[in-house]
C-alpha positions as CSV (number, residue, x, y, z in Angstrom):
1,M,15.5,25.6,16.2
2,A,12.3,26.7,17.8
3,E,9.9,24.1,19.1
4,P,6.2,24.3,18.3
5,N,4.0,26.1,20.9
6,N,0.3,26.0,21.7
7,S,-0.4,29.1,19.7
8,Q,1.5,28.2,16.6
9,P,2.2,24.5,16.0
10,L,4.6,23.5,13.3
11,C,3.9,21.0,10.5
12,P,6.1,17.9,11.2
13,Y,6.7,17.4,7.5
14,C,7.9,20.9,6.5
15,L,8.4,22.8,9.8
16,A,6.2,25.7,8.6
17,P,3.6,27.1,11.0
18,I,0.3,25.4,10.5
19,R,-1.9,28.2,9.1
20,I,-4.5,25.9,7.5
21,Q,-4.7,22.7,9.5
22,S,-5.1,19.2,8.1
23,R,-5.3,15.8,9.7
24,D,-3.0,13.2,8.1
25,H,-3.5,9.5,8.6
26,I,-0.6,7.6,10.2
27,F,-1.4,4.4,8.4
28,P,-2.5,5.7,5.0
29,Q,-6.3,5.8,4.4
30,F,-5.9,3.5,1.4
31,L,-4.7,0.8,3.8
32,G,-7.6,1.4,6.1
33,G,-5.8,3.7,8.6
34,K,-7.9,5.8,11.0
35,R,-5.7,7.6,13.5
36,K,-4.3,11.0,12.4
37,V,-1.7,13.6,13.3
38,D,-1.8,17.4,12.7
39,C,0.0,18.8,9.7
40,C,-0.4,21.6,7.2
41,K,-2.9,21.3,4.4
42,N,-0.3,21.9,1.7
43,C,1.8,18.9,2.8
44,D,-1.2,16.6,3.1
45,S,-2.4,17.6,-0.3
46,V,0.9,17.4,-2.1
47,F,1.8,14.0,-0.6
48,G,-1.7,12.6,-1.3
49,H,-1.5,13.6,-5.0
50,T,2.1,12.4,-5.6
51,F,3.9,9.5,-4.0
52,E,1.0,8.4,-1.8
53,A,-1.3,8.1,-4.9
54,E,1.3,5.9,-6.6
55,A,2.0,3.8,-3.5
56,A,-1.8,3.3,-3.2
57,K,-2.0,1.8,-6.7
58,I,0.8,-0.7,-5.9
59,L,-0.5,-1.7,-2.4
60,Q,-4.1,-1.9,-3.3
61,A,-3.2,-4.2,-6.2
62,E,-1.3,-6.3,-3.7
63,H,-4.3,-6.3,-1.3
64,V,-6.5,-7.7,-4.1
65,F,-3.8,-10.2,-5.2
66,I,-3.5,-11.6,-1.7
67,S,-7.3,-11.7,-1.4
68,S,-7.4,-13.9,-4.5
69,W,-5.9,-16.7,-2.4
70,G,-9.2,-17.0,-0.5
71,I,-8.5,-14.5,2.3
72,P,-11.2,-11.9,3.1
73,L,-8.9,-8.8,3.2
74,R,-11.8,-6.3,3.0
75,S,-11.0,-3.4,5.4
76,A,-9.4,-1.0,2.9
77,D,-12.0,-1.6,0.1
78,P,-9.3,-1.6,-2.6
79,T,-9.6,-1.8,-6.4
80,W,-6.9,-3.1,-8.7
81,K,-7.4,-1.1,-11.9
82,T,-7.2,-3.0,-15.3
83,A,-5.8,-6.0,-13.4
84,H,-7.0,-8.8,-15.7
85,V,-7.8,-9.3,-19.4
86,Q,-10.1,-12.1,-20.5
87,D,-11.8,-12.6,-23.9
88,G,-10.4,-9.3,-25.0
89,K,-12.0,-7.3,-22.2
90,S,-10.2,-5.5,-19.3
91,Y,-11.5,-6.0,-15.8
92,N,-10.9,-4.1,-12.5
93,L,-10.6,-6.4,-9.5
94,S,-12.0,-5.5,-6.1
95,V,-12.6,-7.4,-2.9
96,G,-16.2,-8.5,-2.1
97,Q,-17.9,-10.6,0.6
98,T,-17.3,-13.8,-1.5
99,G,-13.8,-13.1,-2.7
100,V,-12.3,-11.2,-5.6
101,K,-15.0,-9.4,-7.7
102,P,-14.5,-8.5,-11.4
103,E,-15.9,-5.4,-13.0
104,L,-15.5,-4.2,-16.5
105,A,-12.8,-1.5,-16.6
106,K,-14.5,0.3,-19.5
107,P,-17.6,-0.2,-21.6
108,V,-17.4,-2.6,-24.5
109,I,-19.4,-1.5,-27.6
110,K,-19.9,-3.7,-30.7
111,L,-20.9,-2.1,-34.0
112,D,-22.5,-3.8,-37.0
113,D,-21.3,-3.5,-40.6
114,E,-23.1,-0.2,-41.0
115,G,-21.6,1.3,-37.9
116,R,-24.7,1.0,-35.8
117,V,-24.5,-0.1,-32.2
118,E,-25.3,-3.8,-32.1
119,F,-24.8,-4.3,-28.4
120,G,-22.8,-2.9,-25.4
121,E,-21.6,-4.1,-22.1
122,F,-21.3,-1.6,-19.2
123,V,-19.8,-1.4,-15.8
124,D,-23.3,-0.9,-14.2
125,K,-26.9,-0.2,-15.0
126,K,-26.5,3.5,-14.4
127,Q,-23.9,3.7,-17.1
128,A,-26.0,1.6,-19.5
129,D,-29.1,3.8,-18.9
130,K,-27.1,6.9,-19.7
131,F,-25.7,5.4,-22.9
132,A,-29.2,4.2,-24.0
133,R,-30.7,7.7,-23.4
134,S,-28.0,9.3,-25.5
135,L,-28.7,6.9,-28.4
136,I,-32.4,7.8,-28.3
137,E,-31.8,11.5,-27.9
138,K,-29.5,11.5,-30.9
139,G,-32.0,9.6,-33.0
140,K,-29.8,6.6,-33.4
141,A,-32.4,4.3,-31.8
142,K,-36.1,4.3,-31.1
143,E,-35.7,2.0,-28.1
144,V,-32.9,0.2,-26.4
145,K,-33.3,-3.1,-24.6
146,L,-31.3,-3.4,-21.4
147,E,-30.5,-6.7,-19.8
148,V,-28.6,-7.3,-16.6
149,V,-26.2,-10.2,-16.9
150,P,-24.0,-11.7,-14.2
151,P,-20.3,-11.1,-14.4
152,P,-18.3,-13.8,-16.1
153,K,-16.3,-16.3,-14.1
154,I,-12.8,-15.0,-14.0
155,D,-9.8,-17.4,-14.3
156,L,-7.1,-15.9,-12.1
157,T,-4.5,-18.5,-13.1
158,G,-1.4,-16.7,-14.0
159,L,-2.5,-13.4,-12.4
160,S,0.6,-11.4,-11.6
161,H,1.5,-8.4,-9.5
162,T,4.7,-6.4,-9.5
163,L,5.8,-5.1,-6.2
164,V,7.9,-2.0,-6.8
165,L,10.2,-0.9,-4.0
166,G,10.8,2.4,-5.8
167,P,10.7,6.0,-4.6
168,D,6.9,6.2,-4.0
169,I,6.7,3.1,-1.7
170,R,9.8,4.2,0.1
171,R,8.6,7.7,0.7
172,A,5.2,6.4,1.8
173,A,7.0,4.2,4.4
174,L,9.2,7.1,5.5
175,K,6.2,9.4,6.0
176,M,4.4,6.7,8.0
177,C,7.4,6.5,10.4
178,L,7.8,10.2,10.5
179,A,4.1,10.6,11.5
180,L,4.3,8.0,14.2
181,S,7.5,9.4,15.6
182,T,5.6,12.6,16.6
183,L,3.9,10.5,19.3
184,L,7.1,9.6,21.0
185,P,7.4,10.9,24.6
186,D,9.3,14.2,24.6
187,F,9.4,14.3,20.8
188,K,11.4,17.1,19.3
189,M,11.1,18.2,15.6
190,E,14.9,18.2,15.1
191,E,15.0,14.4,15.8
192,I,13.6,13.6,12.3
193,A,15.4,16.2,10.3
194,E,17.1,13.5,8.1
195,A,13.7,11.9,7.2
196,R,12.1,15.3,6.5
197,L,14.9,16.1,4.0
198,F,14.3,12.9,2.0
199,L,10.6,13.1,2.3
200,R,10.4,16.5,0.6
201,G,13.2,15.8,-1.9
202,D,13.0,15.2,-5.6
203,R,10.4,12.3,-5.9
204,R,12.4,10.9,-8.9
205,L,15.3,10.0,-6.6
206,V,15.1,6.8,-4.6
207,P,16.1,7.5,-1.0
208,V,18.0,4.3,-0.8
209,N,20.6,5.5,1.6
210,N,18.0,6.1,4.3
211,T,15.2,3.8,3.4
212,L,16.4,0.3,3.0
213,A,14.7,-3.0,2.0
214,A,15.1,-5.2,5.1
215,Y,15.2,-8.9,4.5
216,N,16.1,-9.5,8.2
217,I,13.7,-11.6,10.3
218,Y,12.6,-9.4,13.1
219,E,10.9,-11.9,15.5
220,A,10.3,-9.2,18.1
221,I,8.1,-7.4,15.5
222,D,6.4,-10.5,14.0
223,S,5.4,-11.9,17.4
224,R,3.5,-8.7,18.2
225,R,1.1,-8.7,15.3
226,K,-1.4,-10.9,13.5
227,A,-0.3,-12.5,10.3
228,L,-0.4,-10.2,7.2
229,S,-0.8,-7.1,9.3
230,H,0.8,-3.8,8.4
231,V,3.2,-2.5,11.0
232,I,5.0,0.8,11.9
233,Y,7.7,0.7,14.5
234,V,9.6,3.8,15.6
235,E,12.4,3.9,18.2
236,R,14.6,6.6,19.7
237,S,17.7,5.2,21.3
238,Q,20.7,7.1,22.7
239,S,22.4,7.1,19.2
240,R,19.7,7.1,16.6
241,V,16.0,7.5,15.6
242,Y,14.7,5.0,13.1
243,G,11.6,3.2,12.0
244,L,10.5,-0.1,10.4
245,V,7.5,-0.6,8.2
246,Q,6.0,-3.9,7.2
247,F,3.4,-4.0,4.4
248,F,1.2,-7.2,4.8
249,G,3.6,-8.4,7.4
250,V,6.2,-9.3,4.7
251,T,7.6,-6.4,2.7
252,Q,9.9,-4.5,5.1
253,L,11.5,-1.1,4.8
254,F,14.0,0.2,7.4
255,C,13.9,4.0,7.7
256,R,16.6,6.2,9.1
257,L,14.8,9.2,10.7
258,G,17.5,11.2,12.4
259,M,19.5,11.7,15.6
260,P,18.2,12.0,19.2
261,K,18.7,15.4,20.9
262,N,20.2,16.0,24.3
263,G,17.9,15.1,27.1
264,S,15.7,12.8,25.0
265,G,15.3,9.4,26.7
266,S,15.0,6.1,24.9
267,A,11.5,5.3,23.8
268,A,9.6,3.2,21.2
269,I,6.1,2.9,19.7
270,F,4.6,-0.1,18.0
271,A,1.6,0.3,15.7
272,S,-0.3,-2.4,13.7
273,L,-3.2,-2.5,11.3
274,D,-5.0,-5.7,10.6
275,P,-6.2,-5.7,6.9
276,V,-8.8,-8.4,7.7
277,T,-10.6,-6.7,10.7
278,G,-9.4,-3.2,10.1
279,R,-8.3,-2.9,13.7
280,E,-5.6,-0.4,14.5
281,E,-3.4,-0.7,17.6
282,F,-0.8,1.7,19.0
283,S,1.3,1.0,22.1
284,D,4.4,2.3,23.8
285,I,6.9,-0.6,24.3
286,S,10.4,-1.0,25.4
287,P,13.0,-0.3,22.7
288,L,13.8,-3.4,20.6
289,D,17.1,-2.2,19.2
290,L,16.6,-3.7,15.7
291,T,19.6,-4.5,13.5
292,E,19.9,-2.2,10.6
293,P,19.9,-4.1,7.2
294,P,23.0,-4.0,5.0
295,Y,23.2,-1.1,2.5
296,L,24.4,-3.3,-0.4
297,L,23.5,-6.9,-1.4
298,S,25.3,-9.1,-3.9
299,R,23.7,-10.3,-7.1
300,E,23.5,-13.8,-5.6
301,E,22.0,-12.6,-2.2
302,H,19.1,-10.5,-3.7
303,P,17.1,-13.4,-5.3
304,R,17.7,-15.7,-2.4
305,L,16.4,-13.2,0.1
306,M,13.4,-12.3,-2.0
307,E,12.6,-16.0,-2.1
308,G,12.4,-15.8,1.7
309,W,9.8,-13.0,1.3
310,L,7.7,-15.2,-1.0
311,K,7.7,-18.1,1.4
312,K,6.7,-15.7,4.2
313,Y,3.7,-14.5,2.1
314,R,2.4,-18.1,1.8
315,D,3.1,-18.9,5.5
316,E,1.3,-15.8,6.7
317,A,-1.6,-16.3,4.3
318,I,-2.1,-19.9,5.6
319,K,-2.2,-18.5,9.2
320,R,-5.1,-16.2,8.2
321,G,-7.1,-19.0,6.6
322,A,-6.2,-18.9,3.0
323,T,-8.1,-21.6,1.1
324,H,-5.8,-21.8,-1.9
325,P,-2.5,-20.0,-1.3
326,P,-0.1,-20.5,-4.3
327,D,3.5,-21.6,-3.8
328,L,5.0,-18.3,-4.9
329,R,8.5,-19.8,-4.9
330,R,7.4,-21.6,-8.1
331,S,6.4,-18.4,-9.7
332,S,8.4,-16.6,-12.3
333,L,10.4,-14.3,-10.1
334,E,11.4,-11.4,-12.2
335,I,13.8,-9.2,-10.3
336,E,14.9,-5.7,-11.1
337,S,16.8,-3.2,-9.0
338,N,13.7,-2.1,-7.0
339,S,10.9,-4.5,-7.9
340,F,9.9,-8.1,-8.3
341,R,6.9,-9.7,-9.9
342,L,4.7,-12.2,-8.1
343,R,2.8,-14.5,-10.5
344,R,0.3,-17.2,-9.5
345,P,1.6,-20.5,-10.8
346,D,-0.5,-22.5,-13.3
347,E,-1.4,-24.8,-10.4
348,D,-1.9,-23.6,-6.9
349,G,0.3,-25.1,-4.2
């Protein structure tokens, strides 16, 4: 297989010559990533509108959920769509300077018995002004009184978030590892052929045989980052090329990328992204030779290991100054094949 040259670089995701260049974030932009690698415009666009878009919904919701514990995770500026219902109204939740901020998900219009607009609540003044003008222009009102009211106090007791370890999250992690692997010394495109195959496969299929949930405790990884930070680690040894992704320092996915080629020496890169400060760090380190997680878990092991993740969420949140972290182990832990639900208990721990 031909290697890229200076006149015609190849896209690391599809191996096609890059005719229309794009710059793809190593840590996804929805997490606050900044550093980029070259790729073709088609791959960047397709990934961004398929599995990355779905992964963004899940991880941005998790970002807001963790922020509700009193941690200023603001770097990615996420919004959790229709996250909360109160008094019959749906609210989006985002992260502001003072914590989690509610915003109406859609306008609320109340009509009187004759079908006339009695009052309405809107996301912002601009939206309210537009609605008021339309009523006057259509002759349904001579004047409209607008009043700015503060958002209601949102009771987040019982707020729940389902973390889905399905094909979209797995492919997002796989792409992150693939992107970072291109920075390895003496990198060769053939080394990540296995990852490329699964990355571009049928998105309905979960690549479980090369992207594994890793419940192992990797102290060598955890000790190199701040609590709750996102991590990508990629290593090329004499026998394998693989990566590990941590989302918020807890959810771990082990990614098989491929096989080293003759003449490629051992190497490793560690990258972290702090969701509090937004700081990205990339460094070459000595290979850590991480243990690959088991392919299959028993029905008894799965809940027990997930309970370990829940404890780790609380422990890491406390390290970053959470003012009211819940004891998630007391939550209703609803486990399916590739997901589990996190619910704030009725009383915080």
